C-alpha positions in Angstrom: 114.7 90.5 106.7 115.3 92.0 103.3 113.2 95.0 102.6 112.5 96.8 99.3 110.4 99.9 99.8 109.0 101.7 96.7 107.9 105.3 96.6 107.0 107.9 94.0 103.9 106.5 92.5 100.7 108.5 92.0 98.3 110.0 89.5 99.7 111.9 86.5 98.3 113.2 83.3 99.3 111.8 79.9 102.6 113.2 78.8 103.7 113.8 82.4 106.6 112.4 84.4 107.2 110.4 87.6 110.3 109.1 89.3 110.0 105.9 91.2 112.5 105.0 94.0 113.2 101.7 95.7 115.2 101.7 98.8 116.8 98.4 99.8 117.9 97.3 103.2 119.6 94.2 104.7 121.2 93.2 101.4 124.6 93.8 99.8 122.9 96.0 97.3 125.8 96.6 95.0 126.0 93.0 93.8 122.3 92.7 93.1 120.7 93.0 89.7 117.8 95.4 90.3 114.7 95.6 88.2 111.3 97.2 87.9 108.2 95.1 86.9 104.7 96.3 86.4 101.3 94.6 86.5 98.1 96.0 85.1 94.7 94.6 86.2 94.0 91.3 84.6 97.4 91.0 83.1 100.7 89.3 83.9 103.6 91.0 85.7 106.1 92.1 83.1 109.7 93.3 83.3 110.0 97.0 82.5 113.7 97.7 83.1 116.7 96.2 84.9 120.2 97.2 85.8 123.1 94.8 86.7 125.8 95.3 89.3 128.0 96.5 86.4 125.4 99.1 85.4 124.3 97.3 82.2 120.7 98.2 81.6 117.7 96.7 79.8 114.5 98.5 78.9 111.4 96.9 77.5 110.6 98.0 74.0 107.3 99.5 75.2 109.3 102.0 77.4 112.5 102.5 75.5 113.3 106.2 75.1 110.8 107.2 77.7 111.9 105.4 80.9 115.4 105.2 82.4 116.6 102.9 85.2 119.5 104.0 87.4 121.0 103.0 90.7 122.9 104.7 93.6 124.8 102.0 95.5 125.8 104.4 98.2 122.1 104.9 99.0 121.1 101.3 98.2 118.4 102.7 95.9 117.2 102.1 92.4 115.3 104.6 90.4 112.9 104.6 87.4 112.5 107.9 85.7 109.3 107.8 83.6 108.7 110.5 81.0 106.1 110.9 78.4 103.7 108.7 80.3 100.8 107.1 78.6 97.5 105.7 79.9 98.8 102.2 79.0 101.6 102.7 81.6 99.0 102.5 84.3 99.9 99.6 86.6 101.3 98.6 89.9 105.1 98.9 89.7 107.2 96.5 91.7 110.9 96.7 92.6 112.9 93.4 92.2 116.3 92.3 93.5 118.1 89.2 92.3 121.4 87.6 93.3 120.9 83.8 93.7 117.8 84.7 95.7 115.1 87.1 94.7 113.1 89.7 96.6 110.1 91.9 95.8 108.8 95.2 97.0 105.2 95.7 97.9 104.4 97.7 94.8 103.4 101.3 94.1 100.5 102.4 91.9 101.0 104.5 88.9 97.9 105.9 87.2 98.1 107.9 84.0 94.9 109.6 83.3 93.4 112.9 82.3 
């Protein structure tokens, strides 16, 4: 079945950087819109960033200028470069793939704390 496997989460100090990766398998990756969502404890899951098959990108206002989404179709992988991290970025980050159907990864924890 389709698999989305996230990696790159962890503990980082405020102002630091992390790069999340999501490797997809068993899908025609290049035609999918890929996205990153996040969910903090007690809050809803929100869209952070997305990238279409034509490389059009969207970034939520809360991360604009700090986070950048990108994709490598040859590697079936989508990335989220996160810079200038803040404590409020702490959440579980989920990879999402959508083309008619949608798929989710298992999530990776990002904790921003001193």
